[in-house]
PADREN-303753 format. One record per residue (C-alpha): x, y, z. Coordinates in steps of 0.5 Angstrom, whole numbers, plus 500, padded with zeros to 3 digits. Each point is the difference from the previous one (the first is absolute). Example, Ala and Ser with C-alpha at 12.3 -4.5 7.8 and 13.67 -1.06 7.14 Angstrom:
2
525491516 502507498 
This chain:
77
500500500 502507498 498507500 495501494 497493500 493499500 497496506 494498504 500498507 500492500 498495506 507497501 500503507 493501502 494496498 493503501 495494501 494501495 503506496 504500494 507503499 500507498 500502492 502507501 506502496 506504503 506503498 507499505 502507500 506499506 503494503 504500506 504495504 497498507 504502506 504495502 499502507 492501500 498493497 503494503 504495494 494495500 495505499 504504494 500492497 493500500 498507498 506502496 506504500 497506497 494505502 496502494 496506499 494499495 496505496 493497499 496501493 495503505 505506501 502497508 507500502 502494505 506500503 504495504 497494497 504493500 503498494 498493501 492503500 501502493 499496494 504503493 495500494 504503495 508503501 502506498 506497496 
């Protein structure tokens, strides 16, 4: 995953019973490395090494999303 990729929120980390994963698309606008002191290594392996900011198709910005909570639909080559 990199800045410019088109993503949607996947169901890798959270699965809601009786509800399909979101179909809303967004664009990765920023990625930063998780602070090594703030998140234990065990959790970083599960959540991903980066925190991600996504601008969604509805115009809303979500910051600090776990890298592994997103699914890349199209990359920005």
